[in-house]
C-alpha positions as CSV (number, residue, x, y, z in Angstrom):
1,M,-9.1,245.1,66.6
2,A,-10.3,242.7,63.9
3,K,-11.1,244.3,60.5
4,K,-14.8,244.7,60.1
5,S,-16.5,243.2,57.0
6,S,-19.4,244.6,55.2
7,V,-21.9,242.1,53.9
8,K,-24.5,242.8,51.3
9,I,-27.8,241.1,52.2
10,E,-30.0,239.8,49.4
11,K,-33.7,238.8,49.2
12,T,-34.8,235.8,51.0
13,I,-36.9,232.9,49.6
14,E,-40.4,233.8,48.6
15,A,-43.4,231.7,49.6
16,K,-44.3,229.2,46.9
17,E,-47.5,228.9,45.0
18,G,-49.7,226.0,46.0
19,G,-48.5,226.1,49.6
20,L,-50.3,225.5,52.8
21,G,-53.6,227.1,53.6
22,T,-54.9,228.9,56.7
23,F,-56.2,225.8,58.5
24,G,-53.3,223.5,57.9
25,G,-50.4,226.0,57.8
26,V,-51.4,228.4,60.7
27,Y,-54.4,227.3,62.7
28,T,-53.3,223.7,63.2
29,P,-49.7,224.2,64.5
30,S,-50.8,227.2,66.6
31,I,-53.7,225.5,68.4
32,L,-51.7,222.3,69.0
33,T,-49.0,224.3,70.6
34,I,-51.5,226.2,72.7
35,L,-53.2,223.0,73.8
36,G,-50.0,221.4,75.2
37,V,-48.6,219.6,78.1
38,I,-49.4,222.5,80.5
39,M,-53.1,222.0,79.8
40,Y,-53.0,218.3,80.7
41,L,-50.4,218.2,83.5
42,R,-50.4,221.6,85.1
43,F,-53.8,223.3,84.6
44,G,-55.4,221.4,87.4
45,W,-52.6,222.6,89.7
46,V,-53.4,226.2,88.5
47,V,-57.1,226.0,89.3
48,G,-56.4,224.2,92.6
49,N,-54.0,226.9,93.8
50,V,-56.0,230.1,93.0
51,G,-59.6,228.9,92.6
52,L,-62.3,229.5,90.1
53,W,-62.4,233.3,89.7
54,S,-58.6,233.8,89.8
55,S,-58.2,231.1,87.3
56,L,-60.6,232.8,84.9
57,L,-58.6,236.0,85.5
58,I,-55.3,234.3,84.7
59,V,-56.6,232.7,81.5
60,T,-58.1,236.1,80.4
61,L,-55.0,238.1,81.3
62,A,-52.6,235.7,79.6
63,T,-54.7,235.4,76.5
64,S,-55.0,239.2,76.3
65,I,-51.3,239.6,76.2
66,T,-51.1,236.9,73.5
67,F,-54.0,238.6,71.6
68,L,-52.3,242.0,71.7
69,T,-49.2,240.3,70.1
70,S,-51.3,238.7,67.5
71,L,-52.7,242.1,66.5
72,S,-49.2,243.3,65.9
73,V,-48.4,240.2,64.0
74,A,-51.5,240.8,61.8
75,A,-50.5,244.4,61.2
76,I,-47.0,243.5,60.0
77,A,-48.2,240.5,58.0
78,T,-50.7,242.7,56.1
79,D,-48.1,245.4,55.4
80,Q,-45.4,243.1,53.9
81,R,-45.3,239.7,52.3
82,V,-44.0,237.5,55.1
83,R,-41.5,235.1,53.6
84,I,-39.6,232.2,55.1
85,G,-38.4,232.9,58.6
86,G,-41.6,234.1,60.2
87,A,-40.9,236.1,63.3
88,Y,-37.3,236.6,62.3
89,Y,-38.4,237.9,58.9
90,M,-40.9,240.4,60.5
91,I,-38.4,241.8,62.9
92,S,-35.4,242.1,60.5
93,R,-37.5,243.8,57.9
94,S,-38.9,246.3,60.4
95,L,-36.1,246.9,63.0
96,G,-33.1,246.1,60.9
97,I,-30.8,243.2,60.2
98,E,-29.0,243.5,63.6
99,S,-32.2,243.4,65.6
100,G,-33.6,240.6,63.5
101,G,-30.5,238.5,63.9
102,A,-30.3,239.2,67.6
103,I,-33.8,237.8,68.0
104,G,-33.6,235.2,65.2
105,I,-30.6,233.3,66.6
106,P,-32.0,232.9,70.1
107,L,-35.4,232.0,68.5
108,Y,-33.8,229.2,66.5
109,I,-32.0,227.9,69.6
110,A,-35.2,227.9,71.6
111,L,-37.1,226.1,68.8
112,S,-34.3,223.4,68.3
113,L,-34.0,222.8,72.1
114,S,-37.8,222.8,72.4
115,V,-37.8,219.7,70.2
116,A,-35.8,217.9,72.8
117,L,-37.9,219.3,75.6
118,Y,-41.1,218.0,74.2
119,V,-39.6,214.7,73.2
120,V,-38.3,214.1,76.7
121,G,-41.7,214.9,78.1
122,F,-43.3,212.4,75.7
123,A,-40.7,209.8,76.6
124,E,-41.2,210.1,80.3
125,S,-45.0,209.7,79.9
126,V,-44.5,206.6,77.8
127,V,-42.1,205.1,80.3
128,G,-44.7,205.8,83.0
129,V,-47.0,203.4,81.2
130,F,-44.3,201.0,80.0
131,P,-41.7,200.9,82.8
132,N,-39.4,198.5,81.0
133,L,-38.5,201.1,78.4
134,D,-35.6,203.6,78.8
135,V,-36.4,207.3,78.7
136,R,-33.2,208.2,76.8
137,W,-33.7,205.6,74.0
138,V,-37.4,206.4,73.7
139,G,-36.4,210.1,73.3
140,L,-33.8,209.3,70.6
141,V,-36.1,207.2,68.6
142,T,-38.9,209.7,68.9
143,T,-36.6,212.5,67.7
144,L,-35.6,210.5,64.7
145,G,-39.3,209.8,64.0
146,V,-40.5,213.5,64.1
147,T,-37.5,214.5,62.0
148,S,-38.2,211.9,59.4
149,L,-41.8,213.2,59.3
150,A,-40.6,216.8,58.8
151,L,-38.1,215.6,56.1
152,L,-40.9,214.1,54.0
153,S,-42.4,217.6,53.7
154,A,-44.2,220.2,55.7
155,K,-47.5,219.1,54.2
156,A,-46.9,215.5,55.4
157,A,-46.1,216.8,58.9
158,I,-49.2,218.9,58.9
159,R,-51.3,215.9,57.9
160,A,-49.8,214.0,60.8
161,Q,-50.8,216.9,63.1
162,Y,-54.4,216.4,62.0
163,I,-54.3,212.9,63.7
164,I,-52.7,214.4,66.8
165,M,-55.4,217.1,66.9
166,L,-58.0,214.4,66.6
167,A,-56.5,212.6,69.6
168,I,-56.6,215.9,71.6
169,G,-60.2,216.5,70.5
170,I,-61.2,212.9,71.7
171,S,-59.5,213.5,75.1
172,L,-61.4,216.8,75.6
173,L,-64.8,215.2,74.7
174,S,-64.0,212.4,77.1
175,L,-63.3,215.0,79.8
176,I,-66.6,216.9,79.0
177,F,-68.7,213.7,79.4
178,G,-66.8,212.6,82.5
179,S,-67.8,212.9,86.1
180,P,-66.5,214.4,89.4
181,V,-63.7,212.7,91.1
182,E,-64.8,210.7,94.2
183,A,-63.1,211.7,97.4
184,S,-61.9,208.2,98.0
185,A,-60.1,208.1,94.7
186,T,-57.5,210.6,96.1
187,A,-57.9,210.1,99.8
188,E,-54.5,208.4,99.9
189,L,-52.9,211.5,98.4
190,V,-54.6,214.2,100.4
191,S,-54.8,214.5,104.1
192,D,-56.6,217.4,105.9
193,S,-55.8,220.0,103.2
194,T,-52.1,219.8,103.5
195,A,-51.4,220.9,100.0
196,T,-49.4,224.2,99.9
197,K,-51.0,227.0,97.9
198,E,-48.9,229.2,95.6
199,P,-49.5,233.0,95.1
200,F,-51.3,234.4,92.1
201,W,-48.3,235.6,90.1
202,V,-46.3,232.3,90.6
203,V,-49.3,230.4,89.2
204,F,-49.7,232.9,86.4
205,A,-46.0,232.4,85.5
206,V,-46.5,228.6,85.3
207,F,-49.6,228.9,83.1
208,F,-48.5,231.7,80.7
209,P,-46.3,229.5,78.4
210,A,-49.5,227.5,77.6
211,V,-50.7,230.4,75.5
212,T,-47.5,231.4,73.8
213,G,-47.9,229.1,70.7
214,I,-49.1,231.8,68.3
215,M,-45.7,231.9,66.4
216,A,-46.0,228.2,65.4
217,G,-48.0,229.2,62.3
218,V,-45.9,232.4,61.7
219,N,-42.7,230.2,61.5
220,M,-44.3,228.3,58.6
221,S,-44.7,231.6,56.6
222,G,-42.5,230.4,53.8
223,D,-44.7,227.4,53.2
224,L,-48.0,229.3,53.1
225,K,-49.9,229.9,50.0
226,D,-51.1,233.3,51.1
227,P,-49.3,234.3,54.4
228,T,-50.7,237.9,54.4
229,N,-54.2,236.5,54.6
230,S,-53.6,233.2,56.5
231,I,-51.4,234.4,59.4
232,P,-53.9,236.9,60.9
233,K,-57.0,234.6,60.3
234,G,-55.3,231.4,61.5
235,T,-53.7,233.0,64.5
236,F,-56.9,234.8,65.7
237,A,-58.9,231.6,65.3
238,A,-56.3,229.6,67.3
239,I,-56.3,232.1,70.1
240,G,-60.1,232.2,70.3
241,T,-60.4,228.4,70.3
242,G,-57.7,228.1,73.0
243,Y,-59.4,230.7,75.2
244,V,-62.8,229.0,75.0
245,I,-61.3,225.6,75.8
246,Y,-59.3,226.9,78.8
247,I,-62.3,228.8,80.2
248,G,-64.4,225.6,79.9
249,L,-61.6,223.6,81.5
250,V,-61.6,226.0,84.5
251,L,-65.3,225.4,85.1
252,I,-64.9,221.6,84.7
253,L,-61.9,221.3,87.0
254,A,-63.3,223.6,89.7
255,F,-66.6,221.8,89.9
256,R,-65.4,218.2,89.6
257,A,-62.5,218.1,92.1
258,T,-61.4,219.7,95.3
259,P,-58.5,222.2,95.3
260,D,-56.2,219.7,97.1
261,Q,-57.0,217.0,94.6
262,L,-56.2,219.3,91.7
263,I,-52.9,220.3,93.3
264,E,-51.7,216.9,94.2
265,D,-52.5,214.8,91.1
266,P,-51.0,216.0,87.8
267,L,-53.2,213.5,85.9
268,I,-56.4,214.4,87.7
269,M,-58.1,214.8,84.3
270,R,-57.6,211.1,83.7
271,K,-59.6,210.3,86.8
272,M,-62.6,212.5,85.8
273,A,-62.7,211.7,82.1
274,F,-65.3,209.3,80.6
275,W,-62.4,207.3,79.0
276,G,-59.3,207.9,81.2
277,D,-56.8,206.7,78.6
278,A,-58.0,209.3,76.2
279,I,-56.3,211.9,78.4
280,L,-53.1,209.9,78.1
281,L,-53.4,210.0,74.3
282,G,-54.0,213.7,74.6
283,V,-50.7,214.1,76.6
284,W,-48.8,212.2,74.0
285,G,-50.5,214.1,71.2
286,A,-49.7,217.4,72.8
287,T,-46.0,216.6,73.3
288,L,-45.6,215.2,69.8
289,S,-47.4,218.0,68.1
290,S,-45.3,220.6,69.9
291,A,-42.2,218.7,68.9
292,V,-43.3,218.5,65.2
293,G,-44.1,222.2,65.3
294,S,-40.6,223.0,66.5
295,I,-38.9,220.7,64.0
296,L,-40.9,222.4,61.3
297,G,-40.4,226.0,62.5
298,G,-36.8,225.9,63.7
299,P,-35.1,224.9,60.4
300,R,-37.1,227.5,58.5
301,V,-35.8,230.2,60.8
302,L,-32.3,228.8,60.4
303,Q,-32.6,228.8,56.6
304,A,-33.7,232.5,56.6
305,L,-30.7,233.4,58.9
306,A,-28.3,231.7,56.6
307,K,-29.9,233.3,53.5
308,D,-29.5,236.7,55.0
309,K,-25.9,235.9,55.9
310,I,-26.5,236.4,59.6
311,L,-24.7,233.1,60.3
312,P,-21.0,232.7,59.8
313,N,-19.9,231.9,56.2
314,W,-19.0,228.3,57.1
315,L,-22.7,227.7,57.9
316,S,-24.0,229.3,54.6
317,W,-25.0,225.8,53.3
318,L,-27.9,225.8,55.8
319,G,-29.6,228.3,53.6
320,T,-30.0,225.9,50.7
321,G,-33.5,224.6,50.1
322,S,-34.4,221.2,48.5
323,G,-37.1,220.4,46.0
324,E,-39.8,222.5,44.5
325,D,-40.9,223.8,47.9
326,E,-37.4,224.8,49.0
327,E,-37.7,222.5,52.0
328,P,-34.9,223.3,54.5
329,R,-33.7,219.6,54.7
330,Y,-30.1,220.5,55.7
331,G,-31.4,222.8,58.4
332,T,-33.8,220.0,59.6
333,I,-30.9,217.5,59.9
334,F,-28.8,220.1,61.7
335,T,-31.7,220.8,64.1
336,M,-32.1,217.0,64.6
337,L,-28.5,216.7,65.7
338,V,-28.8,219.5,68.2
339,A,-32.0,217.9,69.6
340,L,-30.3,214.4,69.8
341,V,-27.4,215.8,71.7
342,A,-29.7,217.6,74.1
343,V,-31.9,214.5,74.6
344,W,-28.9,212.4,75.4
345,F,-26.9,214.7,77.6
346,G,-29.1,217.6,78.7
347,D,-31.3,218.3,81.7
348,L,-33.6,220.6,79.8
349,N,-35.6,221.5,83.0
350,L,-32.7,223.7,83.9
351,I,-32.8,225.8,80.7
352,A,-36.5,225.7,80.0
353,P,-37.1,229.1,81.6
354,V,-34.5,230.7,79.4
355,L,-36.1,229.2,76.3
356,S,-39.5,230.7,77.4
357,M,-37.7,234.0,77.7
358,F,-36.4,233.8,74.1
359,F,-40.0,233.2,72.9
360,L,-41.4,236.1,74.9
361,T,-38.5,238.3,73.8
362,T,-39.6,237.6,70.2
363,Y,-43.2,238.5,71.0
364,G,-42.2,241.7,72.8
365,V,-40.0,242.9,70.0
366,I,-42.7,242.2,67.3
367,N,-45.0,244.4,69.4
368,L,-42.3,247.1,69.5
369,A,-41.8,246.9,65.8
370,A,-45.5,247.3,65.0
371,G,-45.9,250.0,67.6
372,I,-42.9,252.1,66.4
373,E,-43.9,251.7,62.8
374,K,-47.3,253.1,63.5
375,L,-46.1,255.8,65.9
376,L,-43.7,257.1,63.3
377,D,-46.4,257.0,60.6
378,S,-43.8,255.9,58.0
379,P,-45.1,256.3,54.4
380,S,-44.0,252.8,53.6
381,Y,-46.0,251.3,56.5
382,R,-49.5,250.8,55.2
383,P,-51.1,247.6,56.7
384,T,-54.6,246.7,55.7
385,F,-55.2,245.4,59.3
386,K,-54.8,248.6,61.3
387,V,-53.7,248.6,64.9
388,H,-53.2,251.7,67.1
389,W,-49.6,252.1,68.2
390,A,-50.6,252.2,71.9
391,I,-52.1,248.7,71.6
392,S,-48.9,247.2,70.2
393,L,-46.7,249.0,72.8
394,L,-49.1,247.7,75.6
395,G,-48.5,244.2,74.2
396,A,-44.7,244.8,74.5
397,V,-45.0,245.9,78.1
398,G,-47.1,242.9,78.8
399,C,-44.6,240.5,77.3
400,F,-41.6,242.0,79.1
401,S,-43.5,242.2,82.4
402,V,-44.4,238.5,82.2
403,M,-40.8,237.7,81.5
404,V,-39.8,239.3,84.8
405,L,-42.7,237.6,86.7
406,I,-41.8,234.2,85.3
407,N,-38.1,234.3,86.1
408,L,-36.0,237.4,86.6
409,T,-32.7,235.6,86.4
410,A,-33.7,233.8,83.1
411,T,-34.9,237.2,81.8
412,L,-31.5,238.8,82.4
413,I,-29.7,235.9,80.9
414,A,-31.8,236.0,77.8
415,L,-31.5,239.8,77.4
416,V,-27.7,239.7,77.8
417,F,-27.5,236.9,75.2
418,V,-29.6,238.9,72.8
419,G,-27.4,242.0,73.5
420,I,-24.2,240.1,72.8
421,I,-25.5,238.9,69.4
422,F,-26.7,242.4,68.5
423,I,-23.3,243.9,69.2
424,W,-21.6,241.1,67.3
425,L,-23.8,241.7,64.2
426,E,-23.4,245.4,64.5
427,R,-19.6,245.1,64.4
428,R,-19.9,243.0,61.3
429,E,-21.5,246.0,59.6
430,L,-24.1,244.0,57.7
431,T,-26.1,246.0,55.2
432,S,-29.5,245.2,53.8
433,V,-31.6,246.3,50.8
434,W,-34.8,246.6,52.8
435,G,-33.7,249.3,55.3
436,N,-35.0,249.5,58.9
437,L,-36.8,251.6,61.4
438,K,-33.6,253.0,63.0
439,N,-33.3,256.0,60.8
440,G,-37.0,256.8,61.0
441,L,-36.9,256.6,64.8
442,L,-33.8,258.8,65.0
443,M,-35.4,261.3,62.7
444,A,-38.4,261.5,64.9
445,V,-36.2,262.1,68.0
446,V,-34.1,264.7,66.2
447,R,-37.2,266.5,65.0
448,E,-38.6,266.8,68.6
449,I,-35.2,268.0,69.9
450,L,-34.8,270.6,67.1
451,L,-38.3,272.0,67.6
452,K,-37.9,272.1,71.4
453,L,-34.4,273.4,71.4
454,S,-34.7,276.6,73.5
455,D,-33.4,280.0,72.6
456,D,-32.5,280.5,76.2
457,Y,-28.9,280.1,77.0
458,E,-28.2,277.4,79.7
459,P,-24.6,277.6,81.1
460,K,-24.7,274.1,82.6
461,T,-25.4,272.6,79.2
462,W,-23.0,274.6,77.0
463,R,-20.2,272.7,75.2
464,P,-18.3,273.4,72.0
465,R,-19.8,272.3,68.8
466,P,-16.8,272.7,66.5
467,L,-16.8,273.1,62.8
468,V,-13.3,272.5,61.4
469,L,-12.3,274.1,58.1
470,S,-9.7,271.4,57.4
471,G,-9.0,271.6,53.7
472,S,-7.5,268.2,53.0
473,P,-7.9,266.3,56.3
474,S,-4.6,264.4,55.8
475,K,-2.6,267.6,55.4
476,R,-4.3,269.4,58.3
477,W,-5.0,266.5,60.7
478,H,-3.8,268.6,63.7
479,L,-7.0,270.7,63.4
480,I,-9.3,267.7,63.4
481,D,-7.3,266.2,66.3
482,F,-7.6,269.4,68.3
483,A,-11.3,269.6,67.7
484,N,-11.8,265.9,68.5
485,S,-10.0,266.4,71.8
486,L,-12.6,269.0,72.6
487,T,-15.6,266.8,71.9
488,H,-14.3,263.3,73.0
489,N,-16.8,261.8,70.5
490,R,-19.6,263.2,72.7
491,G,-20.2,266.6,71.2
492,I,-21.2,267.4,67.6
493,L,-18.1,267.8,65.4
494,T,-18.2,268.8,61.8
495,V,-15.3,268.5,59.4
496,A,-15.8,270.8,56.4
497,T,-13.8,271.5,53.2
498,V,-14.3,274.2,50.7
499,F,-13.2,272.8,47.3
500,P,-11.4,275.6,45.4
501,E,-13.2,275.1,42.1
502,G,-16.6,276.3,41.0
503,N,-19.2,274.3,39.1
504,V,-18.1,271.0,40.7
505,S,-20.9,268.3,40.4
506,R,-22.8,267.3,43.5
507,E,-21.9,263.7,42.8
508,R,-18.2,264.5,43.0
509,L,-18.7,266.4,46.2
510,D,-20.7,263.6,47.7
511,N,-17.9,261.1,46.8
512,M,-15.4,263.4,48.5
513,E,-17.6,263.5,51.6
514,D,-17.7,259.7,51.7
515,E,-14.0,259.5,51.3
516,I,-13.4,262.0,54.2
517,G,-16.0,260.1,56.3
518,N,-14.2,256.8,55.8
519,F,-10.9,258.5,56.5
520,L,-12.2,259.7,59.8
521,K,-13.9,256.4,60.8
522,K,-10.6,254.6,60.3
523,R,-9.1,256.9,62.9
524,A,-12.0,256.5,65.3
525,I,-13.3,260.1,64.7
526,E,-17.1,260.5,64.9
527,A,-17.9,263.5,62.8
528,L,-20.3,265.0,60.3
529,V,-18.7,265.8,57.0
530,R,-19.6,268.6,54.6
531,V,-17.8,269.5,51.3
532,V,-18.8,272.5,49.1
533,S,-17.2,274.2,46.1
534,S,-16.4,277.8,45.6
535,D,-14.1,279.9,43.3
536,D,-13.2,281.9,46.4
537,P,-12.5,279.6,49.4
538,F,-12.8,282.5,51.9
539,S,-16.3,283.7,50.8
540,G,-17.2,280.0,50.3
541,S,-16.2,279.3,53.9
542,V,-18.3,282.2,55.1
543,K,-21.4,281.0,53.2
544,L,-20.8,277.5,54.5
545,V,-20.7,278.6,58.2
546,E,-23.7,280.9,57.6
547,A,-25.9,278.2,56.0
548,Y,-24.7,275.1,57.9
549,G,-27.0,273.7,60.6
550,I,-30.7,273.2,61.4
551,G,-32.6,275.8,63.5
552,K,-30.7,276.5,66.7
553,L,-28.4,273.5,66.2
554,V,-25.5,275.2,64.5
555,P,-21.7,275.0,65.1
556,N,-20.7,277.5,67.8
557,T,-16.9,277.3,67.4
558,I,-15.0,277.5,64.2
559,I,-11.6,276.0,64.1
560,L,-9.2,276.8,61.3
561,G,-5.5,277.0,60.6
562,G,-3.5,280.2,60.7
563,S,-2.3,282.0,57.6
564,E,1.1,283.6,57.1
565,N,0.6,284.5,53.4
566,P,0.4,288.3,53.2
567,D,-1.2,288.1,49.7
568,I,-4.4,286.7,51.2
569,R,-4.3,288.2,54.6
570,K,-7.1,290.7,54.1
571,K,-9.5,288.1,52.8
572,Y,-8.5,285.8,55.6
573,C,-9.1,288.4,58.3
574,D,-12.4,289.5,56.7
575,M,-13.5,285.9,56.9
576,V,-12.6,285.7,60.7
577,K,-14.4,289.0,61.2
578,S,-17.5,287.5,59.4
579,F,-17.4,284.5,61.7
580,Y,-17.4,286.8,64.7
581,E,-20.2,288.9,63.4
582,M,-22.2,285.6,63.0
583,K,-21.7,285.2,66.8
584,R,-19.4,282.2,66.4
585,N,-16.4,281.5,68.6
586,V,-13.2,281.3,66.5
587,V,-10.0,279.3,67.3
588,L,-7.0,279.9,64.9
589,I,-4.3,277.2,65.3
590,H,-1.0,278.8,64.4
591,G,2.3,277.1,64.0
592,A,1.0,273.5,64.4
593,D,1.9,270.8,61.9
594,D,2.9,267.3,63.0
595,S,4.6,268.5,66.2
596,H,2.1,266.5,68.2
597,K,3.6,263.2,66.8
598,N,6.8,261.4,67.7
599,P,9.3,260.5,65.1
600,K,7.5,257.2,64.3
601,G,4.3,259.1,63.4
602,K,2.3,258.1,66.5
603,A,0.6,260.6,68.8
604,R,2.7,261.5,71.7
605,K,1.7,262.6,75.2
606,Q,1.2,266.4,75.5
607,Q,2.7,267.7,78.7
608,R,2.2,271.4,79.1
609,I,-0.4,274.0,78.2
610,D,0.2,277.7,78.8
611,V,-2.8,280.1,79.0
612,W,-2.1,283.8,78.9
613,W,-5.1,284.8,80.9
614,G,-7.2,287.9,81.5
615,G,-10.0,286.7,83.8
616,V,-13.1,284.4,83.4
617,K,-15.0,286.8,81.1
618,G,-14.9,286.7,77.3
619,N,-11.8,285.1,75.8
620,G,-10.4,284.1,79.2
621,G,-13.5,282.1,80.2
622,L,-13.6,280.4,76.8
623,M,-9.9,279.5,77.0
624,M,-10.4,277.9,80.4
625,I,-13.3,275.8,79.1
626,L,-11.3,274.7,76.1
627,V,-8.4,273.7,78.3
628,H,-10.7,271.8,80.6
629,M,-12.1,269.9,77.6
630,L,-8.6,269.2,76.3
631,Q,-7.5,267.8,79.7
632,N,-10.2,265.2,79.5
633,S,-8.9,263.8,76.2
634,L,-6.4,261.0,75.8
635,S,-3.8,263.3,74.1
636,W,-3.8,265.9,76.8
637,K,-4.6,263.7,79.8
638,N,-3.0,265.1,83.0
639,A,-1.2,267.8,81.1
640,Q,0.2,270.6,83.3
641,V,-1.8,273.9,82.9
642,N,0.0,277.2,83.6
643,L,-2.1,280.3,84.0
644,K,0.2,283.3,83.1
645,I,-0.3,287.0,83.5
646,M,2.2,289.9,83.1
647,V,2.3,292.9,85.5
648,G,4.5,295.9,85.4
649,D,4.8,296.4,89.2
650,E,6.0,294.0,91.9
651,A,3.6,295.4,94.3
652,A,0.6,294.0,92.4
653,V,1.8,290.4,92.4
654,D,0.4,289.3,95.7
655,E,-3.0,290.8,95.2
656,I,-3.4,289.4,91.6
657,K,-2.1,286.0,92.7
658,T,-4.6,285.9,95.6
659,N,-7.5,286.8,93.3
660,M,-6.4,284.2,90.7
661,K,-6.2,281.5,93.3
662,R,-9.7,282.3,94.6
663,I,-11.1,282.1,91.1
664,I,-9.3,278.9,90.3
665,N,-10.8,277.4,93.5
666,E,-14.3,278.6,92.5
667,I,-14.1,277.0,89.1
668,R,-12.6,273.8,90.6
669,F,-9.6,273.9,88.2
670,E,-6.1,272.7,88.8
671,A,-3.4,275.0,87.4
672,N,-0.1,276.6,88.3
673,I,-0.5,280.4,88.6
674,E,2.4,282.5,87.3
675,V,2.3,286.3,87.8
676,I,5.3,287.6,85.9
677,V,6.8,291.0,86.5
678,S,7.9,292.6,83.2
679,G,11.0,294.3,84.6
680,G,11.0,296.7,81.7
681,K,10.8,293.9,79.0
682,S,8.2,294.0,76.3
683,F,5.3,291.5,76.3
684,R,6.8,289.7,73.3
685,E,10.1,289.2,75.2
686,V,8.3,287.9,78.3
687,F,6.0,285.7,76.3
688,Q,8.7,284.0,74.2
689,E,10.9,283.5,77.3
690,S,8.1,282.1,79.4
691,S,6.3,279.8,77.0
692,S,9.0,278.5,74.6
693,A,8.9,275.1,76.2
694,A,5.1,274.7,76.1
695,D,3.3,272.1,73.9
696,L,0.3,274.4,73.4
697,I,-0.2,278.1,74.0
698,L,-3.6,279.8,74.3
699,L,-3.9,283.5,73.6
700,G,-7.0,285.7,73.4
701,M,-7.7,287.8,70.3
702,A,-9.1,291.3,70.1
703,I,-12.5,292.0,68.6
704,P,-12.0,292.3,64.8
705,D,-12.4,295.8,63.4
706,E,-11.1,297.7,60.4
707,K,-7.5,297.4,61.6
708,F,-7.8,293.6,62.3
709,A,-5.4,292.6,59.5
710,S,-2.7,294.8,61.1
711,Y,-3.5,293.3,64.5
712,Y,-3.3,289.8,63.2
713,E,0.1,290.5,61.6
714,N,1.4,291.6,65.0
715,M,0.0,288.4,66.5
716,L,2.0,286.4,63.9
717,H,5.1,288.4,64.8
718,L,4.5,287.7,68.5
719,T,4.3,284.0,68.1
720,E,7.1,283.6,65.5
721,G,9.2,280.6,66.3
722,M,7.0,279.6,69.2
723,P,5.2,276.2,69.8
724,S,1.6,275.5,68.6
725,T,-0.5,278.5,69.5
726,A,-4.3,278.8,69.5
727,F,-5.7,282.3,69.0
728,V,-9.1,282.3,70.8
729,L,-11.9,284.7,70.1
730,A,-15.2,284.5,72.0
731,G,-18.0,285.4,69.6
732,Q,-21.1,284.0,71.3
733,E,-23.2,286.5,73.2
734,I,-22.9,284.5,76.5
735,S,-20.9,284.8,79.6
736,F,-18.4,282.0,79.7
737,G,-17.7,282.9,83.3
738,E,-21.2,281.5,84.1
739,V,-20.3,278.2,82.5
740,L,-17.3,278.0,84.8
741,I,-18.8,279.5,88.0
742,P,-22.5,279.4,89.1
743,Q,-24.1,282.9,88.6
744,D,-25.0,283.3,92.3
745,T,-21.3,282.8,93.3
746,M,-19.5,284.5,90.4
747,S,-17.3,287.4,91.2
748,D,-16.7,290.5,89.1
749,T,-13.2,289.4,88.3
């Protein structure tokens, strides 16, 4: 696996004083993107297919989704100063660098390829009027033209858009003062109502991209004089203007032409306008304005991505700005090259649905960001424009629903692409100085879980939550490895160390926790880490286990190494007794060092586990659960399990073996059953003869009492010279037999 790099993210470029205002920087690019080619070439088809009332519903529903998104945009914009990068900036500063990059990169791709999409549309309409021209060359020249305009400055491009907006305005006035289309004008196109009508949602899917231009102004955030004020006002004004115009167009089209005429003739507006060629000027203006909006917005998103080190290092030069206004000229040239290649080689009609998905994904994620911020009630989230979290989340649902309605395949492609980028950025371990919502969201979830964690014991949900008293992890790695084999990175594992010195500074302990955490991460161990200091490591361990955890979420199984030092045996046994009295399960690993590794230091396959068993209750049940968890780990996968029990009489063998087989079948466990007749030998002799070749032995421990130190000494004598042995003590007040066998089928064995 490639080594991960950690990148420190710095602040992005701030908006400059003397920048664009609300009308020129937000309203103009937004309204020109809304009043686009769909309005001129497809809106008649929309009205013709579904009629007057359904068309009004489509316009209202689509605009409502856009309006909900604009509310979320306004909330975020009035909470933070939106700098260069627009939508990318909003998402990355709310949901984090990975989410921002996962949306920002597809957003840039969509913007850059949109330049080519609009240019090709413009070129095709020009060639329709001047057939001697070539679509490809007209497209290339137009791309160079809009790029040159953007390179002059954003202000120059905005001024050019004023001219385009004037052309669109003239075309709309010409349409208003026009007249109904005569039947004879389209008689050659229509015959006995043969036009095929499309269903409502298909028509809705075609129209919806017409109202998705609200980010055109947001993408110019770095060039705005006052983005916090301009973005909400300009966006709301553009949406309102667009809604009024589209409602008016529905009435004009429905009353001036028949449904069949509207469906069959894409340029039906030209026939009903007072000055028909004004509609053609509007089509050209709409395509060019959209291309200019994309060539202005795309490079600014690219510049922000490069500034935040989202892009690979070899593309870092794209973050460099030029001149007093930090114009992204390098990014503009780069975007132009992408568009030129697409114009020359690409059939953009094939990828246009995916591009729409990228835009809608951006809108949906912005709604999510605003909704989650408000839902969490973060102290840092204080927008002056307040929006209820339910409204933002409703906007998110609307965006993602429309994506599916427009094109399910394109939706899946876009989401997979976004997911791949997110995983790539997460693996790079980028860090930022602005934080994100992830920790706040996780904290809210954890809070709900902790407060609702029931006192009632549920056998089906029990699993070990180990706390390993490891000391130095490198010296007692076998304890951590054993615990990790129980959790498989699914349970909650804590690695704890009691530093044997008093009065150690918290800063030093925190540094030790970080070092242990990094040590575990390098070995793919997911664990919480806790380091405390104490003059007495035994009393310190007891206090740690007693205090560690939140509410009912505490470690239920304490794992520690055995102790053969007679000088500290009483303190050690008192500690184990305290753990038991706290109702914790205890596992003492005795005789284990690096025997689980081969001579080269690599983990070797474990082959055999011996369990000296006394039934499914108490220690026996806990041992069976631990063995089951071990068998599901890589180190102990497919290890042979031997259940052993010693009897003094041959006559009892068959009955005990039958009972054991029945229980093993009930708990759905695979193991060899060995009923060993002592033949006059002591348990120590039978034990050492039978289990000397095992890789791991599990033995139950007696309940600690005042004679526990003497008992523990006998256990050490029993296992002297034997393989790794785990002494298991069930301390929780639960029936581990119920975990293994459903209560209604459990026997008394």
